[in-house]
VMD Tcl script that draws the C-alpha trace (Angstrom):
set ca {
  {111.71 119.79 106.60}
  {114.06 116.85 107.11}
  {111.08 114.48 107.27}
  {109.92 115.70 103.86}
  {113.27 114.83 102.30}
  {113.40 111.43 103.98}
  {109.86 110.59 102.85}
  {110.70 111.65 99.28}
  {113.78 109.42 99.31}
  {111.83 106.44 100.63}
  {109.16 106.97 98.00}
  {111.72 107.15 95.19}
  {113.44 104.03 96.48}
  {110.17 102.12 96.58}
  {109.28 103.22 93.06}
  {112.59 101.82 91.81}
  {112.75 98.69 93.97}
  {109.26 97.23 93.56}
  {109.31 96.69 89.78}
  {112.81 95.23 90.09}
  {111.70 92.78 92.76}
  {108.61 91.86 90.75}
  {110.72 91.12 87.68}
  {113.05 88.93 89.74}
  {110.20 86.84 91.18}
  {110.20 83.18 90.16}
  {107.82 82.15 87.41}
  {105.10 79.68 88.33}
  {105.72 76.22 86.94}
  {103.09 73.75 85.78}
  {103.68 71.83 89.02}
  {102.57 74.85 90.98}
  {98.82 74.59 91.46}
  {96.54 76.86 93.43}
  {94.99 75.51 96.60}
  {91.45 74.24 96.18}
  {88.96 74.14 99.02}
  {85.34 73.15 98.89}
  {82.87 74.82 101.22}
  {79.85 72.90 102.41}
  {76.81 74.31 104.13}
  {74.68 77.38 103.92}
  {76.52 80.68 103.62}
  {73.40 82.81 103.22}
  {74.27 84.90 106.28}
  {77.52 86.06 104.65}
  {76.16 87.01 101.23}
  {75.35 90.62 102.15}
  {78.46 91.21 104.27}
  {80.65 92.20 101.32}
  {78.27 94.89 100.16}
  {77.82 96.26 103.67}
  {81.56 96.38 104.30}
  {82.23 98.08 100.98}
  {79.63 100.75 101.72}
  {81.17 101.26 105.16}
  {84.65 101.57 103.62}
  {83.48 104.15 101.08}
  {81.71 106.13 103.82}
  {84.87 106.11 105.96}
  {86.98 107.27 103.00}
  {84.56 110.12 102.23}
  {84.45 111.13 105.90}
  {88.25 111.18 106.00}
  {88.46 113.35 102.89}
  {85.85 115.76 104.27}
  {87.66 115.97 107.63}
  {90.99 116.63 105.93}
  {89.56 119.21 103.56}
  {87.59 121.16 106.18}
  {90.77 122.16 108.01}
  {89.12 124.42 110.57}
  {91.56 127.26 111.20}
  {93.99 128.36 108.54}
  {97.55 127.52 109.58}
  {99.19 128.83 106.40}
  {100.08 132.17 107.99}
  {103.44 132.46 109.73}
  {103.63 132.50 113.51}
  {104.83 135.56 115.42}
  {107.97 135.05 117.50}
}
mol new
graphics top color blue
foreach p $ca { graphics top sphere $p radius 0.5 }
foreach p [lrange $ca 0 end-1] q [lrange $ca 1 end] { graphics top cylinder $p $q radius 0.2 }
display resetview
């Protein structure tokens, strides 16, 4: 039960702190330019990798949801002393 309270407190703190830190971040100046890199050569072998990885990630997420939802035995009932 103590862990539940601690996790709620950490969640509340992060919800308050992150927007505050984002607002305090320095603004990019015109002198700040993004890095530019040119790629030479044939990248044909990597073109399908993004699609394959995204399908794998979606499959892993669905498998995790199914595993969490299946539950197996029902542990909602109280234990006997």
